[in-house]
N, C-alpha and C positions, 0 to 999 in steps of 0.2 A: 504493500500500500504506500503510495507516494502522495504527500500533502502538497497542494499547490504552492504553499509558501516556501517549500524546499526545492521546487522545480526551477532550475536555472537554464535548462536546455530541453528542447523537444527533439525527437527522432522522426524524421520524415521517412516516407516509404522508399525502400530501395528498389529500383526498377530491375536490377539484374545482379547476379552474384559473380559472374565472370568479368574479367577486365575488358574483354573484347566487346561484350554487350553493353557495358557501361560507356565505353568510348563511342559505340554506335548510337546510344541514347543521347550522348553529348552532341554528336555531329547532327543528329536529327533535330534536336531543339535549337542548335546553333543556326541551321539553315532556316528554320521557321522564324527565329528571332531576327536574323539579318533581313529576311524578306519583309517583316513588319517594320523594322527600322527604315529600310529603303523606301517602301511604299508610303508610309505616313510622313517620313521626313521630306520626300519630294513634294507631297501635297502641301505640307506646311510652308516649305520654301517658295513654291510656286504661287500660292495665295498671298503670302506676305510680300513678294517682290513684284507681282503684276497688279497694277492699279485697276485693270479691267475686271479683276476678280474681287474687288472690294465691294461686294454686294451681300445682302443678308444670307443667301443660300451658301455662299462660300465662307462667310464668317462662321456659320454654324458648322460647316464641314471642317474648318480649321480647328474649332473646339473639339470636334469628334476625333480628329487625328491626334491631337495632344493627349486626350484621355485614353485613346487606344495605346499610344506609346507608354503612358503611365501604367496602365493595367498589365500589359505584357511584360514590362520591365520590372514589375514587382514580383512576379512569380517565376518566369522562365530562367533568368540568369542564376538564381539561387539553385534551381534544379540542375542546371548545367554544371555549376561549380561543384555541387555534391557528387555528380557522376565523374567529373574530371579528377577530383581529389579523393575519391573513394571514401566519402563520409556521408552521414545522414543527418548531421546536427544542424539545428538552427536555435539561436539563443531565445530565451523567454521573451525578451523585449524586442528581438528581431521578428519573432512570430507575431507579437502584438502590432508592430509597425506594418508588417505585411498585411494583416487583416484590415487595419485602418486604411492603408493606401488603396488596397485592392477594392474594398467595399466602396470607398469614395469614388474611385474611377468608374467602377461598374454602375453604381447608382447614377452618378452625374451623366455618364454616357447614355443611359437609357432615357433620362430626362431630355438630353440634347436630341436624341432620336425622335422623341415625341414632338419637340419644337420644330425639328426639320420636317416632320410630316405636316405640321400646321403651316409651315412656310410654303411647301409644295401645294397644299390645298388652296391657300390664298392666291398663289401665283397662277394656278390653273383655273380655279373656279371663281375667284373674285379679283381678276387682274386690275380692274379700275381702282380697287381699294388697297392695292399692294403697298404703295408708297405711304399710305396713311397708317395701315395696321402694322407694317414692319419697317418703321423708320429706324434710324441708327440708335436712338435712345431706347426704343422698345426692344430692339435686338440685344443691346447690352444688358437691359434689365432681365430679359428672359434667360440669357446665358448665365448671368450672375445668380439668378434664382435656381437654375439647374445645378451649378457648382455648389452654392450654399446648401441646398437641400441634400445633395450627395454627401457633403462633409458632415452635416448634422446626422444623417442616417448612419454613416460609418462610425461617427463618434459614439452614438448610442449603442450600436452593436458591439464595438470593440470594448468599451468600458464595461458593458454588462457581461460579455463573454469572459473577460479576464478577471472579473470579480467572483466568478463561480468557483467554489472549491473543487479541486481535481484530485481524485484518489484512485484512478484506474490506470496508473502508469503515466508515461510521457511519450508514448508512441502514437504518431499521427499517420493513418493509412491514406496518405495523399502526397503528391509531389510539392504541395505548398500548404500553408496553414489555412485550412478551410474551416469555417465555423461549425458545420455539422460534425466534422471529425473531432474537433476539440470538445464538443458537447458530449461525445461518447465517453470522455474521461471524467465527466461530472459525477460527484457523489451526493449531490443535493437536488432532490426532485423539484423543490420549490424554485430554486435558481434556474434550473434547467427549463422549467415551464415558463418562467419569465422571459427567457431568451427566445423560446419557441413562440411566445406571444408576440414579441417584437418582430420576429421573422414573418409571422402571419400578417401583421399590420403592413410590413414592407411589401409582401406579396400582394395584398389587397390594393395598395397604392399603385404598384407596378401593373396590376391587372387593369385598373382604371386607365392608366396611360396606354396600355396595349389596345384596349377597346377604342380609345380615342384615335390611335394610329390606324387601326383597321377601318373605322368609320371614315376617317380622312381619305384613305385610299379608295374606299368604295365610291365616295363622291368624286375623287380624281378619275377613277376608271369610267364613271358615267360621263364625265365631261370629255374625256379622251375619246370615247366611242362616238361622240358627236362630231369629232374633228373629221372633215371630209377627206383630208390627205392621209393616205395609208402610211406615208413616211412619218408624218407627225404623230400618228398613233404609235408606231413602232418606237419612235424616239422616247416618248413619254413612258411607255410600258417597259422598255428595256432597262430603264433606271428604277422605276417604281417596284417592279416585281422582284428583282434581286434584293433590293433594300428590304422589302417586306419579308422575304425568305430568311434573310440574316436575322432580322428582328425576331421572327417566329422561332428560329433555332435558338437564339440567345435566351428568350423568355421561357421556352418549353424545357430546355435542358437545365437551366438554373432553378426553375420552379421544382422540377423533379428531384434535383440534387438536394435541395433544402427542405422539401416537404415529404419525401418518401420515408416510410416507416423504417426503423432500424432493422426490422426482421428481413427485409429484402435487400439489405446493404451487402455489397461484395466489392472487394478491391478492384477487379477489372471494370465492373459497371461504374463505380465511383470515379475511376480515372478517366474513362471515356466521357462521362457526363461533364466532369470538370474541364477536360480538354476542349469539349465542344463549346462551352460557354465562356471560357477564360482565354483560350489561345486562338481559336478559329476566327472570331469576329475581327480582332485587330489585324489579322493577315488578309482577310477577305474584303473588308471595307474599302481599302485603297483600290483594289481591283475593280470593285463595283463603281466607285465614283470617278475613277480616272479613265478606265477603258471604255466606259459608256458615255463619257462627257467630252465633247469636241473642244469646248473652250478650255478645259483643264489640260487636255492633251496638247493644245496649241501653246499654252503657257509653259508646260513642261518642255516642249520642243525648243521654245525661245530661250528658256533657262539653260538647257544643255548646250545650245549653240553658242550662247554668250559665254558660258564657262569654257568651252573648247577654244573659242577665238581668243579669250584672255590668256590662255596658256600656250598660244602659238607665237 
């Protein structure tokens, strides 16, 4: 029996026992992490440097890219380091920091995705009111509300989770400090249920946001189907459908990971779920918003050409 007051380190899940598989895991996560860094980094740089992209849509996309970088940088590098150095350790306060930052980035990102759906709804369904409803001040206020709500959410969950007495050891069956896995170490039913209650409240708020996103896209699809040009329909749907698919993947896997009963918990299932909601979106989002967006592709092309010419 280990009391939480005496825990100074947690042991994360070891992916493999052999050195070869550990290095393979390191290289796999390294490739994913570099792809996320490159994709999101290019989007941030292109939007920041090209004044033509200083519009509400790209302002929110910039926020999304920053949060994607934050979320994946909180979990993947530590997993890579553990595989490279053949260790499983993460300090108690390092674990708390990981929960705080990841929860903040994930919550704020989902709120930003909700605002982005509203932005697209106004742009397509109410274009004459776009400048009024999404002025620069309104955009800053919405982004600040998303970041502030995300931070408050993460602060509540982190403070509550790490105030729970832990007496079931210090092993976490996950490649990062995930709240449901930490709750398995709890020895206080009252404190455990308090955190479960907070999770349920967060899930309810996220569900409301998800319903808002879906309703926004229903209105967008209705408006798009009235566009006489087949090319215009394809352009709108090619961005909206992948965006909705990633949001649905994020919300469904995270809900299942946090709400599933412990009786159906298993390490392979937990790892797959956490990978789908914590690693996949930061890698896929840049592909959706850059490969399907001609303005962003043009800005990236200008940026690369400018960089090449400067070094010649």
